[in-house]
N, C-alpha and C positions, 0 to 999 in steps of 0.2 A: 129440501124440495126445490128451492130456486135453482140449484145446480143441475138437477135432473131435468127440470123444465127447459133450461137453456141448452143442454146437450141434445135433448130429444128434438127440439125445434130445429137445431142446426142439421141433424141427420135427415129430417124430413125435407129440408131445403136441398141438401147435398144429393139426394136421389135424382133430382131434376137437373141439376147444374153441372154434374161431373163431366159430361161430354165437352162442355165449353172449357172446363178446367184443363182437360187433356189437350185440347187444341191450343189453349194459351201456353201450356208448358212446351209443346213442340215448336210453336212460333218463337218462343223465347230462346230456344236452343238452336233454331235454324240459323246457319251462317255464323255460329259462335266464333268470335274473334277474327272475323274476316270482313274486309270492306268491299269485297267483290259482289255486287248486286246482280251479276249476270248468271250466277250459279243457279242450278235447278232448284226451284222452291215449290214443293207440293203443298205448302201450308201458307201460301201468300194471302189467302182470305179465308173466312169462316166456311163459306160454301165449298170452296176448293178443298179445304182441309177435310170436311165431312166426306166429300166424294172420294178423295184419295184414301182415307182410312177405311171406308166401307168397301171400296174396290179391292184393296190389298189385304185387309185384315178382317173383313166381315163387319156386320152390324155391332156385334159384341165388342169389337175393337174400340168403339166409342166409350165403352165403360171400363176400360183398363184402369186398374188402381182404385176401383170403387170401394172395396172393403177397407183398404188403408185410408182412403179419403174420408169415409164415414167414421172410421175409428178416430181419426184426427179431429174431425168436426165435433164429435161427442166430447172427447177429452178437452180440447181447446175451448169450446164454447160453453160446456158445462161449468168450467172454471171462469171463463171470461164474463159470460152473461150472469152467472150466479153471483160472482163477486160484485159486479157492477150493480145488480139489483139489490144486493145486501147493503152496500154503501149508500145507494140511493134511498132505500127504505129508512136507513138510519139518519138521513138528512145531510150526509157528507158532501153531496153534490149541489147543495142549496146554500144561498146566501142568508144573511140575517133577516131579509124580508120574506123568506120562505120560498122564493122562486129559484129555478135552476140557474146556477152561475156557470157561464160558458167555460171559463178557465178551469173550474173544478170538474166539470164534465169531461173536458179534454184530459185533465190529469188522471182522473180515475179510470177513464176509458183506456188510456195508455197503460196504466198499471195493471188493469185486469187483462189486457191483451198480452202483455209480457208474461204474466203468470200462466196464462193458458197455453201460449206457444212454447214456453219453456218445458212444460210437462209433455206436450204433444210433439216436440221436435223430431224424435225418431220416426214417428208415424208419417209426418210430413215428408221426411227424407225418403222413406220407402215409396210414398205416393209419387213423388217426382220421378224416381228411378223406374218404377213400373210403368208410368204413363209415357215415358220417353222410349220404352222398349218397342222394337219392331224388327221383324225378321225379313223385311223387304228393303229395297233400294232407297226407300224414303226414310230410313232411320236417321235420327238426328241426335247429337250429343253422344256422350259416353254410354255404351250399351253394357249394362250390368248382368243381364241374362238371369234375372230372378224368376222363380216359378210362382211365388205367391207372397203374401205379406209375412207369414210366419217364417218361411224359408229365408226371406230377405233379411229379417231382423236377426235370425240366427247366424247367417252368413257374415253380416257386418260385425256382429259381436265376436265371432270366432277370429275374424281377420284383424280387427282393430280394438276389440274390447269395448267396455262401457263408454269410454271416451269417444270412440268412433261413432257411436249412435248419435251423439250430439255434435259431432264435428260439422262445422259450417252453420251452426244454429244462430250465430250472431246476425246473419242476414235475415233469418226468420223473425228474430226478436224485434229488430228494427222495423221490418215489414209489418208485423202484426201490431206493434205499438202505434205506428203511424196510422195504419188502417183502422184499428179499433178506436183510437182517439177521435179520428175523423168521423167514423161511422156512428158511434154511440153519441157523440156530442151533437152532431148535425141532426141525427134522428130525434134526440130529445128536444132540441130547439124547434125543429120543424113540427113535431107533434104538439108542442105547447102552442105554436103559432096557429096551426090548423084547428085546434080545439076551441079557438076563439069564435069559429064559425059554427052555427047551429047544426049544419049539415054533417060536418065532421064530428061534432061533439056527440051526436046521436048514433054514430057508427064506428065501432072499434076497428072494423075491417078497413073502411075508407081512410081513416086516420093513419093506420099502420102502413097501408099501401102508398098513400101520398107521401108520407114522411120518408118511407124507405126508398122510393124512386129518387128523390132529391139527394138523400144521404148516399145512395149507391154511386151517383155520379161523382160527388166530391171525394168519396173513398177511393175510387179507381184513379182519379187524377193524382192524388197524393201518394198512393201506394205502389203504382206500377213499377217505377224504377227500382224500388226495394224488392219487389216481387221478382223481377228479372234476376237480380243479384242472388236472392235466396234460392231460386231454382238452379242457377248455375253452380253455386257453391255446393249444394246438396247432390247434384247429379255428376259432378266431376269424378273421375277416377282417382285412386290414391296409390301411392307407392308402398313398398314393403314396410315402411315406417309409419304409414297412415297419413302421410302428407299429401295434399292435393296436387294433382299433376298440372293443373292450369293456374290455380289461384292460391295464394298464401293465406289470405284473409279477406274480409269484406272490403277493405280499402283497396287492396290489390285488384279485386274483381271489378270494383267501380272504375278504377283508373284505366285498366286494360280495356274494358268494354267501351268506355267513353272515347278513349284515344283511337281505337280501331273502328268502332261503329257509330260514334257520335251520339248525339241526344236521341236519335232514332233508335239506336240499339238499346237504350235504357227504357224505351217505351214500346219495345217489341211485345206483341200480344195484347196491345191496349184494347182493341175492339172485342176480341173474345173474352178478355178480362172483364170488360163492361157487360158483355152478354152473360157472363157468369155471375159477376158481382151484383149487378142491379137486380136480376131475378132472385139471386141468393139472398141479397139483403131484404128484398120484399118478402120472400117466403120465410126466411129465418126470423126476421123481426115480427112478421105477421103471425107466424106460428107461436113465437115467444109471447106476444100479447094475448093470443088466443088461449094458450095453455095457462098463462098467468090468471086470466079471467076464470077459467075452469077451477084452478086452484083456489081462487078467492071465493067462488060460489060454494065450493066444497067445504071450505073453512067456515063460511057463514052458516051452512046448514048443519054443522056439527053441534 
């Protein structure tokens, strides 16, 4: 049940935050491997991105990749949050004194994140490719021209086999392990701290929102460089042998991006990433706490 609760909470959050995820993806691909800042950039800010997408692709353009995004959120977070809740319930995240141990929280947060992203990698790959697609002059990155999630998965499988579905997943595994370790550990610590106050102790909602806002900031700071790398590895085109046209692996992607675009390149999409991650963290973990309380009340009433 913990796994279903975690996945459902993430899907509820994903409905609201997908437009920012799409903007983040396009900003991360804008000017890929070029140092020329004078090039036309329709995604230079969140507001300009929204205006550009709506004008060229319609309002529904802001929800491209929604199905694959929600599918990934369910698979990844049902595993991630479910596993973390299980080990937390069994006391593996606590020290001998019974309190949460920061190092253990980070460790199990990373482990649960890697497990979730490993299962959901093909869905995340399709999400990136669908979000980057545009039939206008504002297209960025490699254009795969998929019709939908199902067709995209079948196309990748036919061209490169099962291995191709997970090609580039190393970037996602590191991205999610860093993000999950930061998110879950800071959320747990912040929640424990806030609950020392009577105001927060009496409100599950206020505690979850307060802890999530702080957790979201630290998550984005730590995760964004790896997020950029994951997006570029997944979206790049491949040759007839299934090898990436731009990057050989995660280290090659990091090196080329840093050398060409500098630290700024590794933090492309930072603001929309925060606009996505902070509300997503708030909604995801708030829904998670809410559903866990419902689950607890149902168990007590049986």
